[in-house]
PDB file as gemmi writes it, atoms N, CA and C in Angstrom:
CRYST1    1.000    1.000    1.000  90.00  90.00  90.00 P 1                      
ATOM      1  N   ARG A   1      16.314  16.083  61.485  1.00  0.00           N  
ATOM      2  CA  ARG A   1      14.868  16.175  61.346  1.00  0.00           C  
ATOM      3  C   ARG A   1      14.285  14.829  60.954  1.00  0.00           C  
ATOM      4  N   HIS A   2      13.054  14.637  61.413  1.00  0.00           N  
ATOM      5  CA  HIS A   2      12.367  13.401  61.047  1.00  0.00           C  
ATOM      6  C   HIS A   2      11.649  13.586  59.725  1.00  0.00           C  
ATOM      7  N   LYS A   3      11.780  12.583  58.882  1.00  0.00           N  
ATOM      8  CA  LYS A   3      11.076  12.614  57.603  1.00  0.00           C  
ATOM      9  C   LYS A   3       9.697  11.989  57.802  1.00  0.00           C  
ATOM     10  N   LYS A   4       8.657  12.671  57.288  1.00  0.00           N  
ATOM     11  CA  LYS A   4       7.305  12.147  57.424  1.00  0.00           C  
ATOM     12  C   LYS A   4       7.157  10.897  56.570  1.00  0.00           C  
ATOM     13  N   SER A   5       6.565   9.901  57.144  1.00  0.00           N  
ATOM     14  CA  SER A   5       6.388   8.652  56.409  1.00  0.00           C  
ATOM     15  C   SER A   5       5.122   8.728  55.563  1.00  0.00           C  
ATOM     16  N   ASP A   6       5.208   8.222  54.347  1.00  0.00           N  
ATOM     17  CA  ASP A   6       4.042   8.171  53.465  1.00  0.00           C  
ATOM     18  C   ASP A   6       3.295   6.852  53.617  1.00  0.00           C  
ATOM     19  N   MET A   7       3.821   5.985  54.464  1.00  0.00           N  
ATOM     20  CA  MET A   7       3.163   4.688  54.647  1.00  0.00           C  
ATOM     21  C   MET A   7       1.846   4.874  55.377  1.00  0.00           C  
ATOM     22  N   LYS A   8       0.837   4.160  54.902  1.00  0.00           N  
ATOM     23  CA  LYS A   8      -0.471   4.189  55.556  1.00  0.00           C  
ATOM     24  C   LYS A   8      -0.631   2.899  56.328  1.00  0.00           C  
ATOM     25  N   LEU A   9      -1.157   3.021  57.513  1.00  0.00           N  
ATOM     26  CA  LEU A   9      -1.444   1.828  58.298  1.00  0.00           C  
ATOM     27  C   LEU A   9      -2.728   1.219  57.762  1.00  0.00           C  
ATOM     28  N   GLN A  10      -2.645  -0.026  57.335  1.00  0.00           N  
ATOM     29  CA  GLN A  10      -3.823  -0.690  56.786  1.00  0.00           C  
ATOM     30  C   GLN A  10      -4.384  -1.636  57.837  1.00  0.00           C  
ATOM     31  N   VAL A  11      -5.614  -1.355  58.244  1.00  0.00           N  
ATOM     32  CA  VAL A  11      -6.268  -2.183  59.247  1.00  0.00           C  
ATOM     33  C   VAL A  11      -6.896  -3.365  58.535  1.00  0.00           C  
ATOM     34  N   VAL A  12      -6.667  -4.559  59.076  1.00  0.00           N  
ATOM     35  CA  VAL A  12      -7.234  -5.758  58.464  1.00  0.00           C  
ATOM     36  C   VAL A  12      -7.956  -6.561  59.529  1.00  0.00           C  
ATOM     37  N   ASP A  13      -8.917  -7.366  59.077  1.00  0.00           N  
ATOM     38  CA  ASP A  13      -9.635  -8.217  60.017  1.00  0.00           C  
ATOM     39  C   ASP A  13      -9.011  -9.607  60.013  1.00  0.00           C  
ATOM     40  N   ASP A  14      -9.711 -10.576  60.588  1.00  0.00           N  
ATOM     41  CA  ASP A  14      -9.172 -11.930  60.717  1.00  0.00           C  
ATOM     42  C   ASP A  14      -8.858 -12.582  59.379  1.00  0.00           C  
ATOM     43  N   GLU A  15      -9.627 -12.233  58.334  1.00  0.00           N  
ATOM     44  CA  GLU A  15      -9.425 -12.861  57.029  1.00  0.00           C  
ATOM     45  C   GLU A  15      -8.491 -12.032  56.150  1.00  0.00           C  
ATOM     46  N   ASN A  16      -7.783 -11.093  56.747  1.00  0.00           N  
ATOM     47  CA  ASN A  16      -6.821 -10.236  56.046  1.00  0.00           C  
ATOM     48  C   ASN A  16      -7.454  -9.401  54.940  1.00  0.00           C  
ATOM     49  N   ARG A  17      -8.707  -8.996  55.124  1.00  0.00           N  
ATOM     50  CA  ARG A  17      -9.353  -8.097  54.170  1.00  0.00           C  
ATOM     51  C   ARG A  17      -9.084  -6.665  54.610  1.00  0.00           C  
ATOM     52  N   PRO A  18      -8.905  -5.775  53.666  1.00  0.00           N  
ATOM     53  CA  PRO A  18      -8.786  -4.356  54.046  1.00  0.00           C  
ATOM     54  C   PRO A  18     -10.069  -3.893  54.730  1.00  0.00           C  
ATOM     55  N   ILE A  19      -9.956  -2.913  55.611  1.00  0.00           N  
ATOM     56  CA  ILE A  19     -11.111  -2.473  56.402  1.00  0.00           C  
ATOM     57  C   ILE A  19     -12.232  -1.942  55.519  1.00  0.00           C  
ATOM     58  N   GLU A  20     -11.907  -1.318  54.387  1.00  0.00           N  
ATOM     59  CA  GLU A  20     -12.954  -0.811  53.487  1.00  0.00           C  
ATOM     60  C   GLU A  20     -13.772  -1.962  52.915  1.00  0.00           C  
ATOM     61  N   GLN A  21     -13.100  -3.021  52.492  1.00  0.00           N  
ATOM     62  CA  GLN A  21     -13.810  -4.187  51.956  1.00  0.00           C  
ATOM     63  C   GLN A  21     -14.633  -4.849  53.055  1.00  0.00           C  
ATOM     64  N   PHE A  22     -14.086  -4.855  54.265  1.00  0.00           N  
ATOM     65  CA  PHE A  22     -14.809  -5.410  55.407  1.00  0.00           C  
ATOM     66  C   PHE A  22     -16.108  -4.630  55.631  1.00  0.00           C  
ATOM     67  N   LYS A  23     -16.027  -3.292  55.558  1.00  0.00           N  
ATOM     68  CA  LYS A  23     -17.222  -2.454  55.730  1.00  0.00           C  
ATOM     69  C   LYS A  23     -18.252  -2.763  54.656  1.00  0.00           C  
ATOM     70  N   VAL A  24     -17.803  -2.873  53.407  1.00  0.00           N  
ATOM     71  CA  VAL A  24     -18.712  -3.173  52.294  1.00  0.00           C  
ATOM     72  C   VAL A  24     -19.400  -4.508  52.533  1.00  0.00           C  
ATOM     73  N   ASP A  25     -18.623  -5.511  52.924  1.00  0.00           N  
ATOM     74  CA  ASP A  25     -19.188  -6.844  53.172  1.00  0.00           C  
ATOM     75  C   ASP A  25     -20.185  -6.813  54.326  1.00  0.00           C  
ATOM     76  N   MET A  26     -19.857  -6.078  55.380  1.00  0.00           N  
ATOM     77  CA  MET A  26     -20.746  -6.016  56.540  1.00  0.00           C  
ATOM     78  C   MET A  26     -22.062  -5.322  56.188  1.00  0.00           C  
ATOM     79  N   PHE A  27     -21.997  -4.245  55.403  1.00  0.00           N  
ATOM     80  CA  PHE A  27     -23.227  -3.565  54.995  1.00  0.00           C  
ATOM     81  C   PHE A  27     -24.076  -4.467  54.113  1.00  0.00           C  
ATOM     82  N   LYS A  28     -23.409  -5.249  53.260  1.00  0.00           N  
ATOM     83  CA  LYS A  28     -24.135  -6.185  52.401  1.00  0.00           C  
ATOM     84  C   LYS A  28     -24.844  -7.233  53.254  1.00  0.00           C  
ATOM     85  N   GLU A  29     -24.133  -7.788  54.225  1.00  0.00           N  
ATOM     86  CA  GLU A  29     -24.723  -8.790  55.117  1.00  0.00           C  
ATOM     87  C   GLU A  29     -25.839  -8.179  55.963  1.00  0.00           C  
ATOM     88  N   LEU A  30     -25.641  -6.949  56.426  1.00  0.00           N  
ATOM     89  CA  LEU A  30     -26.665  -6.265  57.219  1.00  0.00           C  
ATOM     90  C   LEU A  30     -27.926  -6.046  56.391  1.00  0.00           C  
ATOM     91  N   GLY A  31     -27.752  -5.660  55.131  1.00  0.00           N  
ATOM     92  CA  GLY A  31     -28.894  -5.469  54.238  1.00  0.00           C  
ATOM     93  C   GLY A  31     -29.672  -6.756  54.037  1.00  0.00           C  
ATOM     94  N   GLU A  32     -28.941  -7.867  53.829  1.00  0.00           N  
ATOM     95  CA  GLU A  32     -29.602  -9.162  53.650  1.00  0.00           C  
ATOM     96  C   GLU A  32     -30.339  -9.572  54.922  1.00  0.00           C  
ATOM     97  N   LEU A  33     -29.727  -9.330  56.069  1.00  0.00           N  
ATOM     98  CA  LEU A  33     -30.362  -9.663  57.347  1.00  0.00           C  
ATOM     99  C   LEU A  33     -31.646  -8.851  57.541  1.00  0.00           C  
ATOM    100  N   MET A  34     -31.588  -7.555  57.241  1.00  0.00           N  
ATOM    101  CA  MET A  34     -32.771  -6.704  57.391  1.00  0.00           C  
ATOM    102  C   MET A  34     -33.883  -7.150  56.445  1.00  0.00           C  
ATOM    103  N   GLU A  35     -33.500  -7.580  55.239  1.00  0.00           N  
ATOM    104  CA  GLU A  35     -34.495  -8.065  54.282  1.00  0.00           C  
ATOM    105  C   GLU A  35     -35.183  -9.321  54.813  1.00  0.00           C  
ATOM    106  N   ARG A  36     -34.387 -10.237  55.376  1.00  0.00           N  
ATOM    107  CA  ARG A  36     -34.971 -11.471  55.932  1.00  0.00           C  
ATOM    108  C   ARG A  36     -35.874 -11.153  57.121  1.00  0.00           C  
ATOM    109  N   ILE A  37     -35.444 -10.232  57.980  1.00  0.00           N  
ATOM    110  CA  ILE A  37     -36.258  -9.851  59.140  1.00  0.00           C  
ATOM    111  C   ILE A  37     -37.569  -9.228  58.668  1.00  0.00           C  
ATOM    112  N   TYR A  38     -37.498  -8.381  57.632  1.00  0.00           N  
ATOM    113  CA  TYR A  38     -38.705  -7.751  57.094  1.00  0.00           C  
ATOM    114  C   TYR A  38     -39.667  -8.818  56.577  1.00  0.00           C  
ATOM    115  N   GLU A  39     -39.146  -9.780  55.790  1.00  0.00           N  
ATOM    116  CA  GLU A  39     -39.996 -10.852  55.243  1.00  0.00           C  
ATOM    117  C   GLU A  39     -40.632 -11.654  56.376  1.00  0.00           C  
ATOM    118  N   ASP A  40     -39.829 -12.027  57.369  1.00  0.00           N  
ATOM    119  CA  ASP A  40     -40.348 -12.822  58.490  1.00  0.00           C  
ATOM    120  C   ASP A  40     -41.414 -12.052  59.262  1.00  0.00           C  
ATOM    121  N   THR A  41     -41.162 -10.767  59.501  1.00  0.00           N  
ATOM    122  CA  THR A  41     -42.122  -9.947  60.242  1.00  0.00           C  
ATOM    123  C   THR A  41     -43.422  -9.810  59.460  1.00  0.00           C  
ATOM    124  N   ARG A  42     -43.298  -9.576  58.155  1.00  0.00           N  
ATOM    125  CA  ARG A  42     -44.497  -9.451  57.324  1.00  0.00           C  
ATOM    126  C   ARG A  42     -45.304 -10.745  57.350  1.00  0.00           C  
ATOM    127  N   ASN A  43     -44.624 -11.881  57.208  1.00  0.00           N  
ATOM    128  CA  ASN A  43     -45.315 -13.173  57.245  1.00  0.00           C  
ATOM    129  C   ASN A  43     -45.984 -13.405  58.592  1.00  0.00           C  
ATOM    130  N   LEU A  44     -45.319 -13.001  59.666  1.00  0.00           N  
ATOM    131  CA  LEU A  44     -45.890 -13.156  61.002  1.00  0.00           C  
ATOM    132  C   LEU A  44     -47.162 -12.318  61.150  1.00  0.00           C  
ATOM    133  N   ILE A  45     -47.108 -11.072  60.691  1.00  0.00           N  
ATOM    134  CA  ILE A  45     -48.278 -10.190  60.790  1.00  0.00           C  
ATOM    135  C   ILE A  45     -49.431 -10.732  59.955  1.00  0.00           C  
ATOM    136  N   VAL A  46     -49.138 -11.192  58.739  1.00  0.00           N  
ATOM    137  CA  VAL A  46     -50.183 -11.775  57.888  1.00  0.00           C  
ATOM    138  C   VAL A  46     -50.785 -12.997  58.570  1.00  0.00           C  
ATOM    139  N   GLY A  47     -49.944 -13.827  59.178  1.00  0.00           N  
ATOM    140  CA  GLY A  47     -50.435 -15.008  59.888  1.00  0.00           C  
ATOM    141  C   GLY A  47     -51.337 -14.643  61.052  1.00  0.00           C  
ATOM    142  N   ILE A  48     -50.951 -13.622  61.808  1.00  0.00           N  
ATOM    143  CA  ILE A  48     -51.767 -13.182  62.946  1.00  0.00           C  
ATOM    144  C   ILE A  48     -53.133 -12.700  62.458  1.00  0.00           C  
ATOM    145  N   PHE A  49     -53.152 -11.921  61.377  1.00  0.00           N  
ATOM    146  CA  PHE A  49     -54.432 -11.450  60.844  1.00  0.00           C  
ATOM    147  C   PHE A  49     -55.281 -12.604  60.331  1.00  0.00           C  
ATOM    148  N   ASN A  50     -54.650 -13.598  59.714  1.00  0.00           N  
ATOM    149  CA  ASN A  50     -55.404 -14.768  59.244  1.00  0.00           C  
ATOM    150  C   ASN A  50     -56.053 -15.500  60.413  1.00  0.00           C  
ATOM    151  N   VAL A  51     -55.316 -15.669  61.496  1.00  0.00           N  
ATOM    152  CA  VAL A  51     -55.861 -16.344  62.680  1.00  0.00           C  
ATOM    153  C   VAL A  51     -56.997 -15.509  63.275  1.00  0.00           C  
ATOM    154  N   MET A  52     -56.801 -14.201  63.371  1.00  0.00           N  
ATOM    155  CA  MET A  52     -57.853 -13.333  63.913  1.00  0.00           C  
ATOM    156  C   MET A  52     -59.112 -13.407  63.052  1.00  0.00           C  
ATOM    157  N   PHE A  53     -58.936 -13.402  61.739  1.00  0.00           N  
ATOM    158  CA  PHE A  53     -60.087 -13.468  60.837  1.00  0.00           C  
ATOM    159  C   PHE A  53     -60.797 -14.814  60.973  1.00  0.00           C  
ATOM    160  N   ALA A  54     -60.032 -15.898  61.073  1.00  0.00           N  
ATOM    161  CA  ALA A  54     -60.632 -17.227  61.229  1.00  0.00           C  
ATOM    162  C   ALA A  54     -61.425 -17.310  62.537  1.00  0.00           C  
ATOM    163  N   ILE A  55     -60.872 -16.768  63.615  1.00  0.00           N  
ATOM    164  CA  ILE A  55     -61.578 -16.771  64.904  1.00  0.00           C  
ATOM    165  C   ILE A  55     -62.849 -15.931  64.805  1.00  0.00           C  
ATOM    166  N   TYR A  56     -62.752 -14.777  64.159  1.00  0.00           N  
ATOM    167  CA  TYR A  56     -63.933 -13.928  63.971  1.00  0.00           C  
ATOM    168  C   TYR A  56     -65.022 -14.686  63.212  1.00  0.00           C  
ATOM    169  N   LYS A  57     -64.619 -15.376  62.121  1.00  0.00           N  
ATOM    170  CA  LYS A  57     -65.606 -16.123  61.330  1.00  0.00           C  
ATOM    171  C   LYS A  57     -66.243 -17.228  62.173  1.00  0.00           C  
ATOM    172  N   LEU A  58     -65.436 -17.916  62.964  1.00  0.00           N  
ATOM    173  CA  LEU A  58     -65.978 -18.979  63.822  1.00  0.00           C  
ATOM    174  C   LEU A  58     -66.961 -18.411  64.841  1.00  0.00           C  
ATOM    175  N   LEU A  59     -66.576 -17.313  65.483  1.00  0.00           N  
ATOM    176  CA  LEU A  59     -67.460 -16.697  66.476  1.00  0.00           C  
ATOM    177  C   LEU A  59     -68.725 -16.163  65.824  1.00  0.00           C  
ATOM    178  N   ASP A  60     -68.565 -15.545  64.660  1.00  0.00           N  
ATOM    179  CA  ASP A  60     -69.713 -14.990  63.944  1.00  0.00           C  
ATOM    180  C   ASP A  60     -70.676 -16.105  63.531  1.00  0.00           C  
ATOM    181  N   THR A  61     -70.133 -17.192  63.001  1.00  0.00           N  
ATOM    182  CA  THR A  61     -70.958 -18.334  62.595  1.00  0.00           C  
ATOM    183  C   THR A  61     -71.629 -18.956  63.815  1.00  0.00           C  
ATOM    184  N   GLY A  62     -70.869 -19.089  64.895  1.00  0.00           N  
ATOM    185  CA  GLY A  62     -71.424 -19.657  66.123  1.00  0.00           C  
ATOM    186  C   GLY A  62     -72.533 -18.796  66.688  1.00  0.00           C  
ATOM    187  N   ALA A  63     -72.356 -17.476  66.628  1.00  0.00           N  
ATOM    188  CA  ALA A  63     -73.375 -16.556  67.143  1.00  0.00           C  
ATOM    189  C   ALA A  63     -74.642 -16.638  66.298  1.00  0.00           C  
ATOM    190  N   LYS A  64     -74.476 -16.731  64.979  1.00  0.00           N  
ATOM    191  CA  LYS A  64     -75.646 -16.831  64.093  1.00  0.00           C  
ATOM    192  C   LYS A  64     -76.395 -18.138  64.336  1.00  0.00           C  
ATOM    193  N   ASN A  65     -75.649 -19.234  64.540  1.00  0.00           N  
ATOM    194  CA  ASN A  65     -76.283 -20.535  64.787  1.00  0.00           C  
ATOM    195  C   ASN A  65     -76.997 -20.545  66.133  1.00  0.00           C  
ATOM    196  N   ALA A  66     -76.453 -19.844  67.111  1.00  0.00           N  
ATOM    197  CA  ALA A  66     -77.065 -19.820  68.443  1.00  0.00           C  
ATOM    198  C   ALA A  66     -78.373 -19.038  68.421  1.00  0.00           C  
ATOM    199  N   VAL A  67     -78.445 -18.001  67.579  1.00  0.00           N  
ATOM    200  CA  VAL A  67     -79.646 -17.165  67.506  1.00  0.00           C  
ATOM    201  C   VAL A  67     -80.770 -17.910  66.797  1.00  0.00           C  
ATOM    202  N   SER A  68     -80.447 -18.644  65.729  1.00  0.00           N  
ATOM    203  CA  SER A  68     -81.509 -19.303  64.951  1.00  0.00           C  
ATOM    204  C   SER A  68     -81.908 -20.649  65.467  1.00  0.00           C  
TER     205      SER A  68                                                      
END                                                                             
């Protein structure tokens, strides 16, 4: 009869980290990436609104000057 082996196959990546630690590290990096993307997106949206508001003010001022 064959005896069942108690050995567990441990999957490792290129840096010889256990797969569980690799998962933890990847989730940490993914979280940091998502945070940076969120900050960049928020800054982009704020910038777009600032430009739109500046254009509105210019057009509004120009329209008032043209009328008077």
